[in-house]
DSSP file (Angstrom, degrees, kcal/mol; ACC not computed):
  #  RESIDUE AA STRUCTURE BP1 BP2  ACC     N-H-->O    O-->H-N    N-H-->O    O-->H-N    TCO  KAPPA ALPHA  PHI   PSI    X-CA   Y-CA   Z-CA
    1    1 A M     >        0   0    0      0, 0.0     4,-3.3     0, 0.0     3,-0.5   0.000 360.0 360.0 360.0 -37.1  -58.9  206.7   33.1
    2    2 A Q  H  >  +     0   0    0      1,-0.2     4,-1.8     2,-0.2     7,-0.2   0.836 360.0  57.4 -65.5 -29.9  -57.0  209.6   34.5
    3    3 A A  H  4 S+     0   0    0      2,-0.2    -1,-0.2     1,-0.2     4,-0.1   0.844 116.8  34.7 -66.5 -31.8  -53.7  207.9   33.8
    4    4 A V  H  4 S+     0   0    0     -3,-0.5    -2,-0.2     2,-0.1    -1,-0.2   0.883 130.7  29.7 -89.2 -44.4  -54.6  207.7   30.1
    5    5 A F  H  < S-     0   0    0     -4,-3.3    -3,-0.2     1,-0.1    -2,-0.2   0.609 110.4-116.5 -92.1 -13.9  -56.6  211.0   29.6
    6    6 A G    >X  -     0   0    0     -4,-1.8     3,-1.4    -5,-0.4     4,-0.9   0.102  30.8 -83.6  86.9 152.2  -54.7  213.0   32.3
    7    7 A E  T 34 S+     0   0    0      1,-0.3     3,-0.2     2,-0.2    -1,-0.1   0.812 133.1  47.1 -61.7 -30.0  -56.3  214.5   35.4
    8    8 A E  T 34 S+     0   0    0      1,-0.2    -1,-0.3    -6,-0.1    -2,-0.1   0.525 103.8  65.4 -86.8  -5.9  -57.5  217.5   33.5
    9    9 A G  T <4 S+     0   0    0     -3,-1.4    20,-1.4    -7,-0.2     2,-0.3   0.702 105.1  31.7 -92.2 -21.2  -58.9  215.3   30.7
   10   10 A V  E  <  -A   28   0A   0     -4,-0.9     2,-0.4    18,-0.2    18,-0.2  -0.967  59.3-158.9-136.9 153.6  -61.6  213.5   32.5
   11   11 A Q  E     -A   27   0A   0     16,-2.3    16,-2.7    -2,-0.3     2,-0.8  -0.997  13.5-144.6-131.6 129.0  -64.0  214.2   35.3
   12   12 A F  E >   -A   26   0A   0     -2,-0.4     3,-0.9    14,-0.2    14,-0.2  -0.846  30.3-137.5 -90.5 111.9  -65.8  211.6   37.4
   13   13 A N  E 3  S-A   25   0A   0     12,-3.0    12,-0.5    -2,-0.8    50,-0.0  -0.445  73.9  -1.1 -77.8 141.1  -69.2  213.2   38.2
   14   14 A C  T >  S+     0   0    0     -2,-0.2     3,-1.2     1,-0.1    -1,-0.2   0.777  81.3 145.7  56.9  31.3  -70.8  213.0   41.6
   15   15 A S  T <   +     0   0    0     -3,-0.9    -1,-0.1     1,-0.2    -2,-0.1   0.629  61.7  62.2 -75.4 -12.2  -67.8  210.9   42.9
   16   16 A S  T 3  S+     0   0    0      2,-0.1     2,-0.3     0, 0.0    -1,-0.2   0.412  97.9  67.3 -93.7   3.2  -68.0  212.5   46.4
   17   17 A V  S <  S-     0   0    0     -3,-1.2     2,-0.1     1,-0.1     0, 0.0  -0.780  98.9 -81.0-118.3 163.8  -71.6  211.2   47.1
   18   18 A S        +     0   0    0     -2,-0.3     2,-0.3     3,-0.0    -2,-0.1  -0.408  64.2 149.2 -62.2 134.1  -73.0  207.7   47.6
   19   19 A R        -     0   0    0     -2,-0.1     5,-0.0    -4,-0.1    -5,-0.0  -0.936  54.9 -61.4-155.2 173.4  -73.6  206.0   44.3
   20   20 A L    >   -     0   0    0     -2,-0.3     3,-1.2     1,-0.1     0, 0.0  -0.445  43.4-139.2 -62.8 132.9  -73.6  202.6   42.7
   21   21 A P  T 3  S+     0   0    0      0, 0.0    -1,-0.1     0, 0.0    -3,-0.0   0.685  98.8  49.7 -71.2 -16.0  -70.2  201.1   43.1
   22   22 A N  T 3  S+     0   0    0     58,-0.0    59,-2.1    59,-0.0     2,-0.4   0.366 101.6  71.5-103.1   5.8  -70.2  199.6   39.6
   23   23 A T  E <   - B   0  80A   0     -3,-1.2     2,-0.4    57,-0.2    57,-0.2  -0.973  53.9-177.1-130.0 134.9  -71.3  202.7   37.7
   24   24 A S  E     - B   0  79A   0     55,-3.0    55,-3.1    -2,-0.4     2,-0.6  -0.990  19.9-146.8-131.3 140.3  -69.4  205.9   36.8
   25   25 A S  E     -AB  13  78A   0    -12,-0.5   -12,-3.0    -2,-0.4     2,-0.4  -0.933  28.6-173.9-102.2 115.8  -70.5  209.0   35.1
   26   26 A V  E     -AB  12  77A   0     51,-2.9    51,-2.7    -2,-0.6     2,-0.4  -0.944  11.4-162.6-121.7 129.3  -67.4  210.3   33.2
   27   27 A S  E     -AB  11  76A   0    -16,-2.7   -16,-2.3    -2,-0.4     2,-0.8  -0.879  18.5-134.3-109.4 143.3  -67.1  213.6   31.3
   28   28 A F  E >   -A   10   0A   0     47,-1.3     3,-1.0    -2,-0.4     4,-0.3  -0.857  29.1-142.0 -97.5 107.3  -64.3  214.3   28.8
   29   29 A I  T 3  S+     0   0    0    -20,-1.4    43,-0.1    -2,-0.8   -21,-0.0  -0.459  73.8   3.1 -78.4 135.7  -63.1  217.8   29.7
   30   30 A G  T 3  S+     0   0    0     -2,-0.2    -1,-0.2     1,-0.1   -21,-0.1   0.490  97.0 108.2  75.1   2.6  -62.1  220.2   26.9
   31   31 A S    <   -     0   0    0     -3,-1.0    -2,-0.1   -22,-0.1     3,-0.1   0.742  66.6-149.8 -84.3 -21.6  -63.1  217.9   24.2
   32   32 A D        +     0   0    0     -4,-0.3     2,-0.3     1,-0.2    -3,-0.1   0.819  53.2 133.2  53.4  33.1  -66.2  219.8   23.1
   33   33 A L        -     0   0    0     -5,-0.3     2,-0.3    38,-0.1    -1,-0.2  -0.853  59.0-121.0-112.4 148.4  -67.7  216.5   22.1
   34   34 A A    >>  -     0   0    0     -2,-0.3     4,-2.2     1,-0.1     3,-0.6  -0.684  19.6-127.6 -86.3 141.8  -71.1  215.1   22.9
   35   35 A G  H 3> S+     0   0    0     39,-2.8     4,-2.5    -2,-0.3     5,-0.2   0.883 109.7  53.6 -54.6 -42.1  -71.3  211.8   24.8
   36   36 A H  H 3> S+     0   0    0     38,-0.3     4,-1.9     1,-0.2    -1,-0.2   0.825 107.7  51.3 -67.0 -29.1  -73.6  210.2   22.2
   37   37 A V  H <> S+     0   0    0     -3,-0.6     4,-1.0     2,-0.2    -1,-0.2   0.911 109.9  49.7 -71.0 -42.3  -71.1  211.1   19.4
   38   38 A I  H >< S+     0   0    0     -4,-2.2     3,-0.7     1,-0.2     4,-0.3   0.954 114.6  44.0 -58.4 -50.7  -68.2  209.5   21.4
   39   39 A L  H >< S+     0   0    0     -4,-2.5     3,-1.2     1,-0.2    -1,-0.2   0.855 107.6  57.6 -67.5 -34.9  -70.2  206.3   22.0
   40   40 A S  H 3< S+     0   0    0     -4,-1.9    -1,-0.2     1,-0.3    -2,-0.2   0.728 110.5  45.6 -69.0 -18.5  -71.6  206.1   18.4
   41   41 A N  T << S+     0   0    0     -4,-1.0     2,-0.8    -3,-0.7    -1,-0.3   0.395  95.9  82.4 -99.5   0.9  -68.0  206.1   17.2
   42   42 A C    X   +     0   0    0     -3,-1.2     3,-1.3    -4,-0.3    -1,-0.1  -0.781  50.9 173.3-111.1  87.4  -66.8  203.5   19.7
   43   43 A Q  T 3  S+     0   0    0     -2,-0.8    -1,-0.2     1,-0.3    -4,-0.0   0.702  72.8  61.9 -68.8 -21.1  -67.7  200.1   18.3
   44   44 A E  T 3  S+     0   0    0     48,-0.1     2,-0.4    49,-0.1    -1,-0.3   0.536  98.9  65.8 -81.5  -6.1  -65.9  198.1   21.0
   45   45 A L    <   -     0   0    0     -3,-1.3     2,-0.6    -6,-0.2    -3,-0.1  -0.935  58.1-158.4-129.7 137.4  -68.0  199.5   23.9
   46   46 A M        +     0   0    0     -2,-0.4     2,-0.3     2,-0.0    -3,-0.1  -0.964  44.4 125.5-110.6 115.5  -71.6  199.3   25.0
   47   47 A A        -     0   0    0     -2,-0.6     2,-0.3    32,-0.1    32,-0.2  -0.849  44.1-126.8-152.6-176.7  -72.4  202.2   27.3
   48   48 A S  B     -C   78   0A   0     30,-1.6    30,-3.9    -2,-0.3     3,-0.1  -0.862  17.6-127.6-136.4 171.0  -74.9  205.1   27.6
   49   49 A V  S    S-     0   0    0     -2,-0.3     2,-0.3    28,-0.3    11,-0.3   0.461  85.4 -37.1 -97.6  -3.3  -74.9  208.8   28.0
   50   50 A G  S    S-     0   0    0     28,-0.2    -1,-0.2     4,-0.1    28,-0.1  -0.979  93.4 -23.7 173.6-165.4  -77.3  208.6   31.0
   51   51 A A    >   -     0   0    0     -2,-0.3     3,-1.6     1,-0.1    -2,-0.1  -0.252  58.2-114.8 -66.2 155.1  -80.2  206.9   32.6
   52   52 A A  T 3  S+     0   0    0      1,-0.3    -1,-0.1    -4,-0.0     4,-0.1   0.705 110.6  66.3 -63.7 -19.4  -82.7  205.1   30.4
   53   53 A C  T 3  S+     0   0    0      2,-0.1     2,-0.3     3,-0.0    -1,-0.3   0.394  92.0  71.6 -88.0   4.6  -85.4  207.6   31.4
   54   54 A H  S <  S-     0   0    0     -3,-1.6    -4,-0.1     1,-0.1     6,-0.1  -0.843  94.7 -84.4-121.5 160.7  -83.8  210.6   29.8
   55   55 A S    >   -     0   0    0     -2,-0.3     3,-0.9     1,-0.1    -2,-0.1  -0.313  35.7-138.0 -58.7 136.8  -83.4  211.8   26.2
   56   56 A Q  T 3  S+     0   0    0      1,-0.2   -20,-0.2    -4,-0.1    -1,-0.1   0.672  94.8  49.1 -75.9 -17.9  -80.3  210.3   24.7
   57   57 A N  T 3  S+     0   0    0      2,-0.1    -1,-0.2   -22,-0.1    -2,-0.1   0.162 101.4  66.8-112.4  20.4  -79.0  213.3   22.9
   58   58 A K  S <  S-     0   0    0     -3,-0.9     3,-0.1    15,-0.0    -9,-0.0  -0.970  91.7 -89.8-134.3 154.3  -79.2  215.9   25.6
   59   59 A P        -     0   0    0      0, 0.0     2,-0.2     0, 0.0    15,-0.1  -0.222  52.9 -92.7 -61.3 150.5  -77.3  216.3   28.9
   60   60 A S     >  -     0   0    0     13,-0.3     4,-2.0   -11,-0.3     5,-0.1  -0.423  21.8-143.7 -64.8 130.5  -78.7  214.6   32.0
   61   61 A D  H  > S+     0   0    0      1,-0.2     4,-2.7     2,-0.2     5,-0.2   0.830 102.6  58.6 -62.4 -31.9  -81.0  216.8   34.1
   62   62 A I  H  > S+     0   0    0      2,-0.2     4,-1.6     1,-0.2    -1,-0.2   0.918 105.2  48.0 -65.1 -43.7  -79.5  215.1   37.2
   63   63 A L  H  4>S+     0   0    0      2,-0.2     5,-2.4     1,-0.2     4,-0.2   0.924 112.9  48.1 -62.5 -43.6  -76.0  216.1   36.2
   64   64 A I  H ><5S+     0   0    0     -4,-2.0     3,-1.6     1,-0.2    -2,-0.2   0.930 112.0  49.1 -62.8 -45.0  -77.1  219.7   35.6
   65   65 A A  H 3<5S+     0   0    0     -4,-2.7    -1,-0.2     1,-0.3    -2,-0.2   0.770 105.4  59.7 -65.3 -25.1  -79.0  219.7   39.0
   66   66 A S  T 3<5S-     0   0    0     -4,-1.6    -1,-0.3    -5,-0.2    -2,-0.2   0.448 125.7-101.0 -82.5  -0.6  -75.9  218.3   40.7
   67   67 A G  T < 5S+     0   0    0     -3,-1.6    -3,-0.2     1,-0.3    -2,-0.1   0.533  71.9 147.3  95.3   6.9  -73.9  221.4   39.5
   68   68 A V      < -     0   0    0     -5,-2.4    -1,-0.3    -6,-0.2    -2,-0.1  -0.654  54.8-113.0 -75.3 125.2  -72.1  219.9   36.6
   69   69 A P    >>  -     0   0    0      0, 0.0     4,-3.0     0, 0.0     3,-0.6  -0.229  22.5-115.4 -58.9 148.7  -71.7  222.7   34.0
   70   70 A L  H 3> S+     0   0    0      1,-0.3     4,-2.2     2,-0.2     5,-0.1   0.882 114.7  51.8 -53.5 -45.6  -73.7  222.2   30.7
   71   71 A N  H 3> S+     0   0    0      1,-0.2     4,-0.6     2,-0.2    -1,-0.3   0.833 114.1  44.4 -65.8 -30.2  -70.6  221.9   28.5
   72   72 A V  H X4 S+     0   0    0     -3,-0.6     3,-0.9     2,-0.2   -44,-0.2   0.912 112.1  51.1 -77.1 -44.8  -69.2  219.2   30.8
   73   73 A A  H >< S+     0   0    0     -4,-3.0     3,-1.4     1,-0.2   -13,-0.3   0.846 103.4  61.5 -60.1 -33.9  -72.5  217.3   31.2
   74   74 A R  H 3< S+     0   0    0     -4,-2.2   -39,-2.8    -5,-0.3   -38,-0.3   0.810 103.2  49.3 -62.4 -31.0  -72.8  217.3   27.4
   75   75 A S  T << S+     0   0    0     -3,-0.9   -47,-1.3    -4,-0.6     2,-0.3   0.092  89.1 124.4 -97.9  23.9  -69.6  215.2   27.0
   76   76 A T  E <   -B   27   0A   0     -3,-1.4     2,-0.3   -49,-0.2   -49,-0.2  -0.612  36.2-175.4 -92.0 142.3  -70.6  212.6   29.6
   77   77 A V  E     -B   26   0A   0    -51,-2.7   -51,-2.9    -2,-0.3     2,-0.6  -0.948  20.7-135.1-125.3 153.2  -70.8  208.9   29.2
   78   78 A R  E     -BC  25  48A   0    -30,-3.9   -30,-1.6    -2,-0.3     2,-0.4  -0.943  23.2-169.2-112.5 118.7  -72.1  206.4   31.8
   79   79 A L  E     -B   24   0A   0    -55,-3.1   -55,-3.0    -2,-0.6     2,-0.3  -0.885   4.8-176.6-113.3 138.3  -70.0  203.3   32.3
   80   80 A S  E     -B   23   0A   0     -2,-0.4     2,-0.3   -57,-0.2   -57,-0.2  -0.952   7.9-159.5-131.1 152.0  -70.8  200.2   34.2
   81   81 A V        -     0   0    0    -59,-2.1     2,-0.2    -2,-0.3   -59,-0.0  -0.878   8.8-152.6-124.2 160.7  -69.0  197.0   35.1
   82   82 A G    >   -     0   0    0     -2,-0.3     3,-1.3     4,-0.1     0, 0.0  -0.627  39.0 -84.7-122.9-177.0  -70.3  193.6   36.2
   83   83 A R  T 3  S+     0   0    0      1,-0.3    -2,-0.0    -2,-0.2    -1,-0.0   0.810 126.7  46.1 -60.5 -31.8  -69.2  190.7   38.2
   84   84 A T  T 3  S+     0   0    0      2,-0.1    -1,-0.3     0, 0.0     2,-0.2   0.467  82.3 119.4 -94.3  -0.7  -67.3  189.1   35.3
   85   85 A T    <   -     0   0    0     -3,-1.3     2,-0.2     4,-0.1    -4,-0.1  -0.476  49.6-157.7 -67.1 130.0  -65.7  192.4   34.1
   86   86 A T     >  -     0   0    0     -2,-0.2     4,-2.0     1,-0.1     5,-0.2  -0.586  31.5-108.1-104.2 167.6  -61.9  192.0   34.2
   87   87 A K  H  > S+     0   0    0      1,-0.2     4,-2.9     2,-0.2     5,-0.2   0.879 122.6  56.9 -59.3 -37.8  -59.1  194.6   34.5
   88   88 A A  H  > S+     0   0    0      2,-0.2     4,-2.2     1,-0.2    -1,-0.2   0.883 104.9  51.3 -62.2 -37.9  -58.3  193.7   30.8
   89   89 A D  H  > S+     0   0    0      2,-0.2     4,-2.2     1,-0.2    -2,-0.2   0.923 111.8  46.4 -63.3 -44.4  -61.9  194.6   29.9
   90   90 A V  H  X S+     0   0    0     -4,-2.0     4,-2.6     2,-0.2     5,-0.2   0.924 112.0  50.7 -64.4 -44.8  -61.6  198.0   31.7
   91   91 A D  H  X S+     0   0    0     -4,-2.9     4,-2.3     1,-0.2    -1,-0.2   0.891 110.6  50.0 -60.3 -39.9  -58.2  198.6   30.0
   92   92 A M  H  X S+     0   0    0     -4,-2.2     4,-2.5     2,-0.2    -1,-0.2   0.907 110.7  49.4 -64.4 -42.4  -59.7  197.8   26.6
   93   93 A A  H  X S+     0   0    0     -4,-2.2     4,-2.4     2,-0.2    -2,-0.2   0.921 112.3  46.9 -64.1 -44.4  -62.7  200.2   27.2
   94   94 A V  H  X S+     0   0    0     -4,-2.6     4,-2.5     1,-0.2    -1,-0.2   0.919 113.4  49.1 -63.3 -43.7  -60.4  203.0   28.3
   95   95 A S  H  X S+     0   0    0     -4,-2.3     4,-2.4    -5,-0.2    -2,-0.2   0.908 111.3  49.3 -62.4 -42.8  -58.1  202.5   25.3
   96   96 A A  H  X S+     0   0    0     -4,-2.5     4,-2.2     2,-0.2    -2,-0.2   0.907 112.0  48.4 -65.0 -41.7  -61.1  202.4   22.9
   97   97 A L  H  X S+     0   0    0     -4,-2.4     4,-2.9     2,-0.2     5,-0.2   0.915 110.9  50.8 -63.7 -42.7  -62.5  205.6   24.4
   98   98 A K  H  X S+     0   0    0     -4,-2.5     4,-2.6     1,-0.2     5,-0.2   0.925 110.2  49.6 -60.9 -44.9  -59.1  207.3   24.2
   99   99 A K  H  X S+     0   0    0     -4,-2.4     4,-2.2     2,-0.2    -1,-0.2   0.925 114.3  44.4 -60.5 -46.0  -58.7  206.3   20.5
  100  100 A V  H  X S+     0   0    0     -4,-2.2     4,-2.8     2,-0.2     5,-0.2   0.929 113.4  49.2 -67.4 -46.0  -62.2  207.6   19.6
  101  101 A V  H  X S+     0   0    0     -4,-2.9     4,-2.5     1,-0.2     5,-0.2   0.932 112.7  48.4 -60.0 -45.7  -61.9  210.9   21.6
  102  102 A D  H  X S+     0   0    0     -4,-2.6     4,-1.9    -5,-0.2    -1,-0.2   0.908 112.8  48.4 -61.1 -41.7  -58.5  211.6   20.0
  103  103 A Q  H  X S+     0   0    0     -4,-2.2     4,-1.0    -5,-0.2    -2,-0.2   0.912 112.6  47.8 -65.2 -42.3  -59.9  210.8   16.5
  104  104 A L  H  < S+     0   0    0     -4,-2.8     3,-0.2     1,-0.2    -2,-0.2   0.883 111.4  49.8 -67.9 -37.9  -62.9  213.1   17.0
  105  105 A I  H  < S+     0   0    0     -4,-2.5    -1,-0.2    -5,-0.2    -2,-0.2   0.878 112.6  48.3 -66.3 -36.7  -60.8  216.0   18.3
  106  106 A A  H  < S+     0   0    0     -4,-1.9    -1,-0.2    -5,-0.2    -2,-0.2   0.666  89.0 104.1 -78.0 -16.6  -58.4  215.7   15.3
  107  107 A R  S  < S-     0   0    0     -4,-1.0     3,-0.1    -3,-0.2     4,-0.0  -0.443  82.0-108.6 -69.6 135.1  -61.3  215.6   12.8
  108  108 A P    >   -     0   0    0      0, 0.0     3,-2.1     0, 0.0    -1,-0.1  -0.324  46.1 -88.4 -61.1 145.6  -61.8  218.8   10.9
  109  109 A L  T 3  S+     0   0    0      1,-0.3    -3,-0.0     2,-0.1     0, 0.0  -0.303 114.5  18.0 -55.6 130.8  -64.9  220.7   11.8
  110  110 A G  T 3         0   0    0     -3,-0.1    -1,-0.3     1,-0.0    -3,-0.0   0.437 360.0 360.0  86.5  -0.1  -67.9  219.6    9.8
  111  111 A A    <         0   0    0     -3,-2.1    -2,-0.1    -4,-0.0    -1,-0.0   0.487 360.0 360.0 -80.6 360.0  -66.3  216.3    8.7
């Protein structure tokens, strides 16, 4: 993802601690977009903005408690892969996210 979005464009949250090896919490830096808005515009991808036990349209309390700033936590999506996930699947997901984020950033305010 960093190759596509740039190192300053994405943040992998809580990457320095033990976590599930197949799941990543990724924030889109500087986009001022909400994770649920990104995902609702990305038809090619099934993902979530956080754990099933939290409200879907607000930042994860876990991310906030982990020190992730509110504006960064707001733009977070949670991505998971499975045993059958291929590199091509991951590349497609990253490409789809990039396309949606770019479209949303370019969209006039209030559109």
